[in-house]
Steps between C-alpha positions, in 0.01 A plus 500: 500500500442371147389674183139502401563353158754394229224513242632504141857473636774266363743383763835327457650301798823309496508188717114493506477120512558477877528695827412860517514539127224247458304660784541847351364362169198352675423824677540703184246269328261549788540868452386452140829506308434445132823315426776353717823375351723256676868537425641159619782269422288184483199536262358180644496642857360820363219317331435300814466830699261641243289185520476540868391859463247395232350260751482750776129559578554868611663587173241319301239703673642850463730479199443193285605664175848608606779395266795314654820432304834335567811643342822320554775689674831381632633789709845330502555603144494849348401341159191345653406836661543679167291237315235536773483887470479473119216258527313724739551806267398305193178348644373774736379850416486605874669402824376662824707324765831317512582332828858371513448223758701197410816446694738247660746471781790258504805510722758355258663706222352408155523657159187586291477406135577868432822487701395698806469372852170307501306657781562850353411389158164334601390752754622816345676533158255312271205667672668836428544407136133406473385822680703717266381315195137534605522856626370651168201273511428592865529873407275470186242312718497781747434751226207292383366445844569855617638350820846363587611148441685314767841346545535303825831346608451240776768585746587404861607664820784239480668777297609637833747207512684609184880521484508764227653759733824320424495582136842602357478830326705383203279194423154490343213387722407219267865376482520500877180301527632251243834452675525150652790604717287761692165306477309473830228239482327655804493844349425449130124474525505822705720661238257400224212658684690819568583520134141451405401788730775716353377428148146599578620814679718604200228422247261717701742787466482491123136386431215719632246340733224614262631239254627216707492471876817296591535365851647219700291299745622278789223256585671396821554139605240288331417131544626366169754240387757759388778347716529171312846584353653591833732262689312239707597653837385847390179364352415363851553840660299672232222236532461576864528878449219492234288285729528760777526836317379464139178648375275305273550471133168685448633793708828484308331509162284793614819714552575454129149577394503818713832620352364429153154662546425701814806706595529816281763731368634553848647146473707591187860393571421389854571186696164376640579288804257257660766390751464658836779742580662496165614836371365625166851564357823338613863598436648536251166621349474827684664838451794562277638145553172358388483711195853407398426129553185511288679687223788259494259201487308668214818551298607137559160369400460704181852393390418137565164527318654674203721186464181284519335721232804468265521130548131426434396800277462315183353173646 
């Protein structure tokens, strides 16, 4: 299923220069999006992606007047995320859809420029900062449109492999995930996707669906080059797995478009899985345990972002 149209809509996609992000941008343009913004680390690669879309005969036929822009964003750095959000707010009067798609997976422990473990920073924390900074713009757009805006977190059923059930009760979630002594390279990507799901669920509990529909979508295994940072032996295994089991990039991109434009208020706070047999919610996101986890994460995140605000408030 796909929406009939994105006519007059402005859509922001991180990591839109390649993979399912690029494909989602292409499909949004075919569905008549008025403006698509690429949030990417390399402006050059973003411009190359836009040039390819400009040369696409289908897009030229149905939506030649669409506006395509590249805004630089380094998700490894809170400062870059804050500058990015400020630029969006300064230059745009409306934002209909924000798709938090960009991500990474590495097995070795690395620190981000902002001091957190790198996978968590790139996949989750900077996206959360941007989402919260842009929330007023998404809400005001919903008021103007008289229909809800969209916030889509690109998750994964890999979240089932998390190790957050081992969380100490006397340690913050973010501190635990930043701790090199307890770091598990096989689990951190899963942890980041579980945390993204938890963020969307908690946000949905405080923001009504009539203003912003916040959901998490798992596109399933897709035939992309996402495994390039993995160890060589694991890249080989994943290469074969994707050859046998992966869906096409077109199908993967469609899952993002559907989450951003076809599913309705029933998807608010939900995990939309396109992986066969994957449950919609996974421990510790259900029941009292899940609620406690989400609240702990939210408190950690707000404390962290208050420090970011104090650090860069006057810049």
